[in-house]
C-alpha positions as CSV (number, residue, x, y, z in Angstrom):
1,M,16.2,14.5,-4.6
2,A,19.5,12.6,-4.0
3,G,19.6,9.2,-5.8
4,A,16.5,9.8,-7.9
5,T,16.3,10.5,-11.6
6,K,13.2,12.5,-12.8
7,L,11.5,10.5,-15.7
8,V,8.3,12.5,-16.5
9,S,6.7,15.6,-15.2
10,G,3.5,17.5,-15.6
11,T,0.9,19.3,-13.7
12,E,-0.1,16.3,-11.6
13,T,2.5,13.6,-12.7
14,N,6.0,12.9,-11.3
15,L,7.7,9.7,-11.9
16,H,11.1,9.1,-10.6
17,S,13.5,6.0,-10.6
18,H,14.8,5.5,-7.2
19,P,17.0,3.3,-4.9
20,V,15.2,0.1,-4.0
21,T,15.4,1.0,-0.3
22,H,12.6,3.5,-0.8
23,I,9.9,1.0,-2.0
24,K,8.5,-1.9,-0.1
25,S,5.9,-4.3,-1.4
26,A,4.2,-7.6,-0.3
27,W,0.8,-9.1,0.3
28,E,-1.1,-9.9,3.3
29,S,-4.0,-12.3,3.9
30,V,-7.0,-10.2,5.3
31,T,-10.3,-11.6,6.3
32,E,-13.3,-9.5,4.9
33,D,-14.8,-7.0,7.2
34,F,-11.7,-6.8,9.2
35,S,-8.4,-5.0,9.5
36,A,-4.9,-6.3,9.5
37,A,-1.8,-4.6,10.7
38,V,1.2,-4.6,8.4
39,T,4.7,-3.8,9.9
40,F,7.5,-2.9,7.7
41,T,10.6,-5.0,8.2
42,T,12.7,-1.6,8.3
43,A,11.2,1.7,9.0
44,F,11.0,4.5,6.3
45,A,12.8,7.8,6.7
46,S,9.4,9.6,6.3
47,V,5.7,8.5,6.4
48,P,5.2,6.7,3.1
49,N,2.5,6.6,0.6
50,V,0.7,3.3,0.6
51,V,-1.6,1.7,-2.0
52,A,-3.4,-1.7,-1.4
53,T,-5.5,-3.7,-3.7
54,P,-7.3,-7.0,-3.2
55,Q,-6.7,-10.1,-5.4
56,S,-10.3,-10.7,-6.1
57,S,-12.7,-11.5,-9.1
58,D,-15.4,-9.3,-7.3
59,P,-15.2,-5.7,-8.9
60,N,-16.8,-4.4,-5.7
61,Q,-14.2,-5.8,-3.4
62,S,-12.0,-3.0,-2.0
63,A,-9.2,-2.4,0.5
64,T,-8.8,0.8,2.7
65,V,-5.5,1.8,4.0
66,T,-5.3,3.7,7.4
67,D,-3.1,4.6,10.3
68,I,0.1,5.0,8.1
69,T,3.4,5.6,9.9
70,V,7.1,4.9,9.1
71,N,6.7,1.6,10.8
72,G,3.6,0.3,9.1
73,F,-0.1,0.7,8.4
74,S,-3.6,-1.0,8.7
75,V,-5.5,-2.4,5.8
76,Y,-9.4,-2.9,6.0
77,L,-11.0,-5.3,3.7
78,N,-14.6,-4.8,2.8
79,K,-17.3,-7.4,2.4
80,P,-19.2,-6.5,-0.7
81,T,-21.6,-9.7,-0.8
82,G,-23.5,-12.0,1.6
83,G,-22.2,-15.3,2.8
84,G,-19.3,-16.1,4.9
85,A,-16.3,-13.9,5.3
86,Q,-13.3,-15.0,3.2
87,N,-9.6,-14.6,3.5
88,I,-8.3,-12.5,0.5
89,R,-4.9,-11.7,-0.5
90,V,-4.3,-7.9,-0.3
91,H,-1.3,-6.7,-2.4
92,W,0.4,-3.4,-1.2
93,I,3.1,-1.1,-2.1
94,A,4.7,1.7,-0.1
95,T,7.1,4.4,-1.0
96,D,8.5,7.5,0.6
97,V,10.1,8.6,-2.7
98,G,9.3,12.4,-3.3
99,N,8.6,13.0,0.4
100,P,10.3,15.8,2.1
C-alpha cells in the first residue's frame, strides 16, 4: 500500500500509519429515533469503513451506520428510553486505508 507503513499484524489485526487524506472524522447532531445524512467534504477513492458512536451517558444508546458510499453515509440514533427525543452528538470516523 503506497504511503502506508505496516505497524502490527496478526490473524485479524492490521494497523497502518497513513496519509491524513485517507481519514475523515467529525461529529453530527442527531435526533433520537431519526437518521442524519453525512456528506464528506471530499469523496474517498473507495468506499470507506465508517464507525460512529454517540456521546451519551446512557449505556444503551447506540448509533447505526448505513448507506455508506464514497461521498457519505447515513447514521441512525436509537432511542433507548421513554420521554422526548433528544439531540445527541454522534462522533464518527471514516477511512479507506487498506481498501483495494
